[in-house]
C-alpha positions in Angstrom: 0.0 -0.1 0.0 1.0 3.6 -0.5 0.7 5.3 3.0 1.1 8.9 3.7 2.0 10.4 7.1 1.1 14.0 7.7 2.6 15.8 10.7 3.9 19.4 10.9 6.5 18.0 13.4 6.9 14.3 12.3 7.4 11.9 13.8 5.3 12.9 16.6 3.1 10.1 17.6 4.1 8.0 14.7 7.7 7.5 15.7 7.5 3.7 15.7 4.6 3.1 13.3 5.9 4.7 10.2 9.2 2.8 10.0 7.4 -0.4 10.9 5.2 0.0 7.9 8.0 0.7 5.7 9.8 -2.4 6.9 6.5 -4.6 6.2 6.9 -3.3 2.5 4.6 -0.5 2.2 5.6 2.6 0.3 5.6 5.1 3.1 5.8 8.9 2.4 5.9 11.7 4.9 4.5 15.2 4.4 5.9 17.6 7.0 6.3 21.4 7.6 9.4 22.8 5.8 10.5 24.2 9.4 10.8 20.4 10.4 14.4 19.7 9.3 14.8 16.3 11.2 16.5 13.7 9.5 13.7 11.4 8.3 14.5 8.1 7.2 11.6 8.0 4.6 10.6 9.7 1.5 9.6 13.0 2.6 7.9 16.1 1.3 7.7 19.4 2.9 5.2 22.1 2.7 5.7 25.7 3.5 3.1 27.4 5.8 3.1 31.1 6.3 -0.4 32.6 8.2 -2.3 34.9 6.0 -2.4 38.2 7.3 -6.0 39.5 8.2 -7.6 42.8 9.0 -7.7 43.7 12.9 -11.3 42.8 13.2 -10.7 39.0 12.1 -8.0 38.7 14.7 -9.0 37.3 18.0 -11.9 34.6 18.5 -11.5 33.6 14.6 -7.7 33.5 14.8 -7.2 30.0 15.7 -9.8 28.7 13.4 -8.4 30.8 10.5 -4.9 29.5 11.2 -6.1 25.7 11.1 -8.0 26.5 7.9 -4.9 28.3 6.3 -2.6 25.4 7.3 -5.2 22.8 5.9 -5.0 24.7 2.6 -1.3 24.7 2.5 -1.1 21.0 3.1 -3.7 20.4 0.4 -2.0 22.6 -2.0 1.2 20.6 -1.5 -0.9 17.3 -1.8 -2.2 18.7 -5.1 1.5 19.0 -6.4 2.3 15.5 -5.3 -1.0 14.4 -7.2 -0.1 16.3 -10.4 3.4 16.3 -10.6 4.3 12.9 -9.2 1.0 11.2 -9.9 1.1 10.3 -6.3 -2.3 8.8 -4.8 -2.1 7.3 -1.3 -4.2 4.4 -0.2 -4.0 5.4 3.4 -3.4 8.9 4.9 -2.5 8.8 8.9 -2.2 12.3 10.4 -2.7 14.4 13.6 -5.5 17.0 12.9 -4.5 19.2 15.7 -3.0 22.0 13.7 -5.5 21.6 10.7 -3.2 19.7 8.4 -5.7 16.8 7.5 -8.7 19.1 6.8 -8.9 19.3 3.1 -6.8 16.1 1.9 -10.0 14.4 0.9 -10.6 17.0 -1.6 -7.2 16.0 -3.2 -7.6 12.3 -2.8 -11.2 11.3 -2.2 -10.5 7.8 -2.7 -7.9 7.5 0.2 -8.7 6.3 3.5 -8.2 8.9 6.2 -7.1 8.0 9.9 -6.8 10.8 12.2 -5.2 11.1 15.7 -8.1 11.8 18.1 -5.8 13.1 21.1 -8.2 15.3 22.7 -11.4 17.4 22.3 -11.6 20.6 24.0 -14.6 21.6 26.0 -15.5 24.8 28.3 -16.7 22.6 31.1 -15.8 19.4 32.7 -12.3 18.7 31.5 -9.0 20.8 31.8 -10.2 24.4 31.1 -12.3 24.7 34.4 -10.6 22.4 36.4 -8.3 24.5 38.5 -10.1 27.6 39.9 -6.7 29.3 41.0 -5.9 29.9 37.5 -9.0 29.3 35.3 -11.6 32.0 36.0 -14.9 31.2 34.2 -16.3 33.6 31.9 -18.5 33.7 28.9 -15.6 35.0 26.8 -13.4 32.1 28.0 -16.1 29.6 27.3 -16.7 30.9 23.8 -13.1 30.7 23.0 -12.6 27.0 24.2 -15.5 26.1 22.3 -14.2 27.8 19.1 -11.4 25.3 19.4 -13.7 22.3 18.7 -14.5 23.5 15.2 -11.4 22.4 13.2 -11.5 19.2 15.4 -14.9 18.5 14.4 -14.1 19.2 10.6 -11.2 16.8 10.9 -12.9 13.9 12.5 -16.0 14.4 10.3 -13.8 13.9 7.1 -12.0 10.7 8.6 -12.9 7.2 8.0 -11.2 6.0 11.2 -9.7 7.5 14.2 -7.1 6.7 16.9 -6.7 7.6 20.5 -4.2 6.6 23.0 -6.5 6.2 26.1 -10.3 5.4 26.4 -10.7 8.7 28.4 -9.3 10.8 25.8 -11.4 9.1 23.1 -14.4 9.8 25.4 -13.7 13.6 25.3 -15.1 13.5 21.7 -18.8 13.9 20.7 -20.7 10.6 21.0 -21.6 10.3 17.3 -17.9 9.9 16.5 -16.8 7.6 19.0 -17.5 4.6 17.0 -14.9 5.5 14.7 -12.4 5.8 17.3 -9.8 2.8 18.1 -8.1 2.9 21.6 -4.5 2.1 21.0 -1.8 3.6 23.0 1.4 4.8 21.0 3.5 2.1 22.8 6.5 1.7 25.2 9.6 -0.3 24.4 9.3 -2.2 27.8 12.3 -4.4 26.7 14.4 -1.2 26.5 12.8 0.7 29.4 13.4 -1.8 32.4 14.5 -1.8 35.7 18.1 -1.9 36.4 19.5 -1.9 39.9 22.9 -0.9 38.7 21.8 2.3 37.2 23.6 5.5 37.8 21.8 8.8 36.6 23.9 11.9 36.4 22.5 15.3 36.1 24.1 17.0 33.2 26.4 20.0 34.0 26.4 19.4 37.8 28.4 16.2 38.2 26.0 15.0 40.7 25.0 11.3 40.4 22.3 9.1 42.0 22.1 5.5 42.2 19.4 2.9 43.0 18.9 3.0 46.7 19.5 6.7 47.1 16.7 8.8 48.6 15.2 10.2 45.4 12.1 11.9 44.4 11.5 13.0 41.0 8.9 15.2 39.2 9.1 15.6 35.4 7.0 17.9 32.9 7.9 19.2 29.6 7.7 22.5 31.0 7.0 23.2 34.9 3.6 24.7 34.9 0.2 24.4 36.7 -1.4 22.1 34.1 1.1 19.3 35.2 0.5 20.2 38.8 3.9 21.8 39.4 2.2 24.2 41.9 0.7 21.4 44.0 4.2 19.5 44.0 6.1 22.6 45.2 3.5 23.3 47.9 4.0 19.7 49.3 7.7 19.9 49.3 8.6 21.7 52.5 6.7 19.2 54.6 8.5 16.3 52.6 12.1 17.6 52.9 11.5 18.5 56.7 10.4 15.0 57.4 13.1 13.3 55.0 16.4 15.3 55.7 18.5 12.9 53.4 15.9 13.2 50.5 17.1 14.7 47.1 14.4 16.3 44.9 15.0 16.3 41.1 12.7 18.1 38.8 13.1 17.9 35.0 11.5 20.3 32.6 11.8 23.8 30.9 10.8 27.3 31.7 8.2 27.7 29.1 4.6 26.9 28.7 3.2 23.9 27.1 -0.4 24.2 27.9 -2.5 26.9 29.5 -1.4 30.6 29.8 1.8 32.2 30.4 2.9 33.3 33.8 2.1 37.1 34.6 4.5 39.9 34.5 6.9 38.3 32.4 7.8 35.5 35.1 8.0 31.9 34.8 5.6 29.4 36.6 8.9 27.9 37.7 10.0 30.9 39.7 6.8 32.0 40.8 6.1 28.6 42.8 9.6 28.2 43.9 9.6 31.5 45.4 6.4 30.7 47.2 8.3 28.1 49.3 12.1 28.3 48.8 12.5 29.7 52.3 11.3 26.6 53.7 13.5 24.2 51.5 16.9 23.1 51.8 17.9 24.1 48.2 21.1 22.0 48.2 18.9 19.1 47.9 16.3 20.4 45.4 17.9 20.1 41.8 16.3 21.9 38.7 17.9 19.8 35.9 16.1 21.6 33.0 15.5 19.4 29.9 17.7 16.3 29.8 18.7 13.7 27.3 16.4 10.8 27.0 19.0 8.3 28.5 19.2 10.5 31.7 15.5 10.4 32.0 15.4 6.8 31.7 18.3 6.3 34.4 16.4 8.7 36.8 13.3 6.5 36.5 15.3 3.5 37.3 16.9 5.1 40.3 14.0 7.1 41.9 12.3 5.9 44.9 9.2 7.7 44.1 8.1 9.6 40.9 5.2 12.1 41.3 3.0 12.8 38.4 0.2 15.1 38.6 -1.9 16.5 35.4 -5.2 18.3 34.8 -7.8 15.9 33.2 -5.9 16.2 29.8 -3.6 14.3 27.6 -1.7 11.6 29.4 2.2 12.0 29.3 4.3 9.4 27.8 6.6 9.8 30.7 4.3 8.1 33.1 4.0 5.0 31.4 7.9 5.0 30.8 8.3 5.4 34.5 6.3 2.5 35.2 8.0 0.2 32.6 11.3 1.2 34.4 9.9 -0.1 37.7 9.2 3.5 39.4 6.8 3.8 42.0 4.2 6.3 40.9 2.1 8.6 43.0 -0.2 10.1 40.5 -3.2 12.6 40.8 -6.6 11.1 41.2 -7.6 12.7 37.7 -8.5 11.0 34.2 -6.8 9.5 32.3 -4.2 8.9 35.0 -6.9 6.8 36.9 -7.3 4.6 33.7 -3.8 3.4 34.2 -3.0 3.4 37.9 -5.3 1.6 40.7 -4.6 3.0 44.0 -2.6 0.5 46.1 -2.3 -2.0 43.2 0.2 -0.7 40.8 0.8 2.7 42.2 -0.7 5.4 44.6 -3.3 8.1 43.6 -3.9 11.2 45.7 -6.4 13.9 45.0 -4.9 16.7 42.9 -5.6 19.5 45.0 -4.7 17.9 48.4 -1.4 19.3 49.3 -1.2 17.5 52.8 -2.2 14.2 51.1 0.6 14.7 48.6 3.1 15.3 51.4 2.0 12.2 53.2 2.1 10.0 50.3 5.6 11.0 49.3 7.0 10.8 52.7 5.7 7.3 53.0 7.0 6.2 49.7 10.5 7.6 50.7 10.4 6.1 54.3 9.3 2.8 53.4 10.7 1.6 50.1 10.5 -2.1 50.7 6.7 -1.6 51.5 5.9 -0.4 48.0 8.2 -3.0 46.0 4.9 -5.2 44.9 3.5 -1.8 43.5 6.7 -1.1 41.6 6.5 -4.7 40.1 2.8 -4.7 39.3 3.4 -1.1 37.5 5.8 -2.7 35.3 3.6 -5.6 34.4 0.8 -3.1 33.6 3.0 -1.4 31.3 4.0 -4.8 29.9 0.5 -6.2 29.6 -1.2 -3.0 28.3 1.4 -0.6 26.6 4.2 -2.7 25.4 5.1 -1.5 22.1 6.5 -4.7 20.2 3.8 -7.2 21.6 0.6 -5.2 21.7 0.6 -1.5 20.7 2.7 -1.7 17.3 0.7 -4.9 16.0 -2.5 -3.1 16.7 -1.6 0.1 15.2 -0.3 -1.8 12.0 -3.5 -3.7 11.8 -5.4 -0.4 12.0 -3.7 1.1 9.1 -3.5 -2.2 6.9 -7.2 -3.0 7.4 -8.3 0.5 6.4 
């Protein structure tokens, strides 16, 4: 088959699927943004996207919709070139519709089957945008803005023949009439590579500081340190944790920017805002902000950590949580979907109400103080990763079947 992957920052969610399909003999092609200069080991075409300038009265509520439509048009124009100049007609198109890329591909190739990645459907109420009253003040304007973000997603999934979602809860966020199109298949974790290692040593880049299995280490990881992933709650829990555990070291991985939600006020960073709130009650010699680290360092930290805290608004589940479980880490997670879909309290990890700062302090102190007590939960976490999220034995075969059966 001729299979086309469309993703502005390829590979994205298709890191394993695209090369696996190529290895099976399919003709795999990638269409990506010209700004994406990764070395892609497949046939690749790039489209150029420049948002159109518009009158001031079109900027605001319509800006996001317009940008998605513009990008969709840019991708469709590039597809038309492939069609006319190269006589290229794919059998199956696989894409992430989050930026509008897949919107008009059926107009170019009406016979192609389109599979879209149904990652998350925004709603003004009941999901992420009204979850945290500290940062998300409800307003009609805000509700309308969130609702406007639904429009490109609705157009995209309506045009699709099939859809794909990594968790059942994320699939459930989409409108009911479309759910029968969505197959729930996680992107997959290489549990053979990401495995416990009692001899692991993690070195923090630039510091020369190393940690090994058995050290009293607490980890917290976000792409960027921000409220959407519970950074504020974690920092507020730390003073009590560090006072009770005078030998514990805390390692925080993540950047200073914003991945989700709004920017911090007054030109500050969320990292500094919540650090400033508690740092006079912390032994900063035991708090290590590592920034963004190479992937092997992250894996070694998951192998040596005594407890790993993972918090999230009701939103997209981070790959890092499943990877931490595969590495044998003890997860203390927030009692929010889709975390609850993976972690069962007292079975393969611990769950704490997202906003319960005292509860977080208590759970983290217990995990640091009694590592032997939680060994069965570590083992069960790894078994969960193998049984439900293993790349080679479960997820990748199911993903391949989804595409080949289209």
